[in-house]
N, C-alpha and C positions, 0 to 999 in steps of 0.2 A: 350065341352072341358075337357081331363083328367088336375087329378092337376099335374102329370107331366110335360105335354105339358105346361101347363099353369104356371110354377113354371119355366122353363125356356124361357119363350117367357120370366119374368118380369125382370130375370136375366140376358138376353143379351143388352135387355134397360139398364141395371145400369153398366153401363162402368169403366171396373177396368183393366184397360195398367199398367202391368206393370214400372212402372218408369224408369227403365232405359230405357228403350225403346224412352222417349219422352222429353223436355224441361225442368224444372224445375216450379216449378207449372199447371203444364194442369192439367184441370181439367177433365179428365180425368185417370187419373195416381191413382193410387191407389188401393186397395181392400176393402176397410173400409166401401162403403157403400153398398157393396156386403154383407157381414159378418155385417152387421149392420140390412142388410133385413134378413139373413136368421136367425140372433139369434131374431129378430121381429118373423119371422116363424116359429120355434122348441118352442118357449115361450108360444104357443098363444096354443100351442096345450099340452103343460105341460112337457116337457121335458124340463130337468137342462142343463143350458146355460151357458157358462164363456168363456171371452177373456181371449189369450195369447199373449202380447205384443211381437211383432220383435222388432221393429222398431216402431221409434216415428210413430202415426197415420194409425201404419200399423197391427194387429193383426188376429191371429189364429184363428178360433171359433170352438169353444166343445160342441156337445150337445149331451148329456148322456138319454141315458133311461136302466134306473134300474132295474136289473136282481127283478121280487117278491120272490127269495127267496136267501139263502146264495150265494154268488158271487164264482163261481173258474173260470171263464175264460173268458178275454174280446175276441170284437172283433174293431178291425178301419171300418170304412168306410173312406179313404184318401182320397176327388180328393181337385184340385187347385184351386183356386177364382179367379189367375190371366191370362193373358194372351197378347198375341201382337198387336200389334195396328195397325194400317191402314193409306191409306189417308184418306180416302174417311170417310165424317158421316157416311152416311147410312149403314157400316157394325153395326149399332150400334141402329140400325130400324128393331125386331124380324120381319122377312116376310114368309111367308107360301105360299108355292104350289108344288103339284102336290106328298105332300106325308112327301114335305121332309119343315125344318126353318133354316131360314137363318141367318146369323149373327153372330158378332163377337163371340167368345166362342162354338160357337153351342155343337159343337163335343170337344172343347178342351179348357175347358175340362166342360165347365155348363151343357152339358149334361148327366157327370157323379154324377154331385153338384146336380140337378133334380131328377135323380133315384133313389140317393141314400138318399139323404134326405128324398123323398116320399117313402122309400119303410120305410125307421124310422119311421114317422109319421103313415104310416099304421100300423106298429108293437105298435107305442105306442095305438093307438085307438081299438087295438084288443082284444079279453075276453078274451084271453089267451094269456102269454109273455113269451119267455123265463125264468125260473125257477133260473136257476144258471151262464145265462151269463149277463153281460153286455156290451151294443152294443153303440161306442160311434160315433157322425156321429165328422172327423174335415176335419172344410176349411181351406186348408194352403195358405199360400203367400209364393210368392216368387218362385214358378217355375220353372215360366221361366228364369230364370235370375242364381239367386246362391242356390236353395234350402234352401233357409235360412227358409223357413219355418214347412220346415220339420226333420231338424239342430236344429232347437231349442224347437222343441216335444221329441225328442231325449235325447238333452242335459241337460233338464230339468229333464229327467229322466222317463217321459214316456214308460206304455209297455205293448204290448199287445201281443196276443195267434196267433193272424192268421192278418195282415192286407192285405184289398182291396182296393190296387190304382189305383182310377178314370181316365185309359185313355183311347181315345179310341181304343176299339180291336176288336171290331165288338163281342163285347160281347165270346170272347174268354178267356180263361183262359192262361194266359203268369208266366209264373213261370222264366225268364233265360230275363235280356236285357243289350248291350254292354253300356261298362260307357265312359266317353268322359271326353280327358285333354287335356287344349287349352295351347298351348307353345309360345313364340316368342323366335324366332333366329333374332343377329344381329352380320353383319359383319364392321368391323372398315377395312377403304382402308387410302388415304393421297389425302388432294386436292392438286387441279393442274391446271395452266390455260388448257382450254380446245384445243389450241395449241400446246401445250407442253406435251402431255398426259402420253408421259414417265415419267417425272419426276411424277407422282403420280402413285397410288394405285387403283384402280376401286371400291370399295368393293361395287357394284351392280354388275361383272363378278365377285365374288369371292361367292356369293349368287347366280346365276343363277348356279353356278355347284353344289351349296347344293341342290338349286332345284331341279334340274336334280338326284341327289341322291337318295333322296325323294321320288321321282316321280319314279322311278325306279327299283332301287336296293333297299330299303327299304321295297317299298310297293312289291315288288315279296318276300322277305324273309318271309315278313308278313303273305302271302297268303298259306305259306309251311304248318302255326299253323292252326285249328282247332274246333273246339266249336262242340256239337253234335246240336245243336238248335241255336245256334251263329254266324255259320260259320266263318269264321275269321276279325283278327285287323285290320282296315285302317290306313292307313294316308293322309290329303286333305292340300296342301298349301293352305290358303284361302284368305291373302291379299297380297300382298309384297310393301315396297315403300320405296324411297331411289333416293338421288338426289337432288338442288336444281333447276338448269340448266342449257342448254347442252355447256355454255361452260364454265364449272365447272368439272372436275374428281370429281366425289363422295369420298365423306370418309364414308358414312355410307347409311348403310339398311338396314332394317326390313320384317322380315315375319311372318307371325301370321301360325301355325300347328293345323289343326285338329284329334289329338290321337283316336281314337275310340278302347277300349281295351275291352276282352275276360277277365274271368274270370282265375284267378289265376295272370293276370299283375296286377302290380302297378304302381301308379306315379312315386318312385325310377328309379325303374326300368326302366321305359320307358324312362329316363333319360339319365340314364346312358347307355343305347342300342345307345341313335342316339350318344352322346357327343364320346362312342368307333365307331361310326360308321362312325363320320367326321373325325375321329384323323388316322384311317385306312389309310382313303380316306386324309391324310395329308387337312383337309383343319380345316377352324378355325374361331368360332362364339361362342358368348356370348349366353349362353340357360336360358330364365327366364320363371320367369309360365306368366301367364296372370292374372289365376283366383286364389285365392289361394288356395281355399276347389275342388279338382276336383271332379266327380262323378263321384262312383265305378263302376266298373261292378254288374248285379245282378243274383243270383244263390239259388233259394229256392231249399227245402228238398223236394223232392216227396212225402216222406214214413209217411211226418208229417200229424197224424191221418185229423186237420180241411183243409190241402192242400187237402189231396184224397177225404175229403166228399164236399169240393165246387166245384171241378172237375167235381165230379158222381152225382151232386143235376143239375150242368147245362148239364147233359151229355155227358164232352166230357171225352172221351179216352185217349188223351197224352195231354200235354204243348207243350204251341210254344213261340217261344222267338223273340222277338225285337231286330235293328238297334238300336229305339232311346234309353235314357236314362229316366229317372225319380225319384219324390221322393223313389220308392220302394227302391231302393237300399241303397240309405241313410237310411230308415229306417233300411231295412237288416241290414245292416251295424251296427245297435242303439242296435239289438239284437231283432227285432219283427219279424218273418218270412213272407213276404211278397208276396203277385201275385198281375199280374193289370191284371184290364177289365175295363171294362164300354160301353155303347153304341158308333158308329159312326167309325169311319174310318181315319188314321191319316195320309191319301192321301188331305182329303179335310182341317184339320189341317194347322190354316197358311195362308190358301190362303184368296184372295181377296176376292170371293166368296164361305164362309167358308157355311156348312149346315152340319146338320143330317136327315138319316128317322124318321119320328115321329114313325113309324112304332117297329123301332129299339131300340126307347128311351124304347117305353110301355114293350116291351118284354125284354128289361133289367129289368124295378124295378122290372117286375112278378118274373122276377126267381131271383132278390137280397130277395122279399120278402120270397121267400121259401126257400130260402138259412137257411133263420132266422130263421121261421120258425119251420124246422128244430133242432137246438140249443135244448140243454135243458134246 
């Protein structure tokens, strides 16, 4: 069994579900047991290891391979350690079948963790390492909820010349991804007895008109905008709730909205746009943020030398874009040019039977080693 495969099996067996998706004090919650395991693994081969606390009991892990000479550039390998949850306890038991390894986090993104740390370990054991390039592995926490791990890394002043952010891209280099903004709309009406609805004002009825406006007129407006790699921004009404019982005219209704953005769009601009749309159609609602920190869109400059070098090294002639968001945009907004790359397919992420191709895991590890070996 290869080092990357063995490491991935051990990682899957260590639950690291983001606490946002579990009850308080659930034993499967948090990334710390994975961070501790990775620290011990990296420390055994002589890598410099440090923890960066983000929340109490939840830390980013940094493992550094120093350059053999004067440092002129820094490469960041940045997968995340947290996963989503799942109903069956069996999802934390690694199972190999037909060249695939199954289990929670297999592709999102413990596969990237295994490939990236294995590549760094191989570089640490090589007879010759880059003379002027420092390589840092950062196991990030909280990507699946608020990206607080990458936000904390940037806030503390960490800088790099290129970040390779681990996500399941089928070993394709991604230089653009959509951003995401979660919003809540609230309509207020007037309660009344169900037998005299004319005495009230139905908040659900008002909201139904807003939902229709967003899913038709607004969605059509968004389709008129296009990004060459990402296509159009989107809007989706994800939840709705209102009223208390059938015989009371509801005086409150709320919906939540998922608004995927493309480069050039801002959270403030989206809010203004929705407010203006409602005003034009004489609809009244209060617009609120669900998350304090939206994830911006990513668009990395293709002319940057390290970006060009990484694309060429993996044999890719043109970059791609993806609809999902990740830590890359947070790092990019913080001044670290970022691309997304890793084994696995996003189609398997968050599924009940998550898996990764072991061939792709090994291939991705080799591709990373080849790139790191090419650095000065």
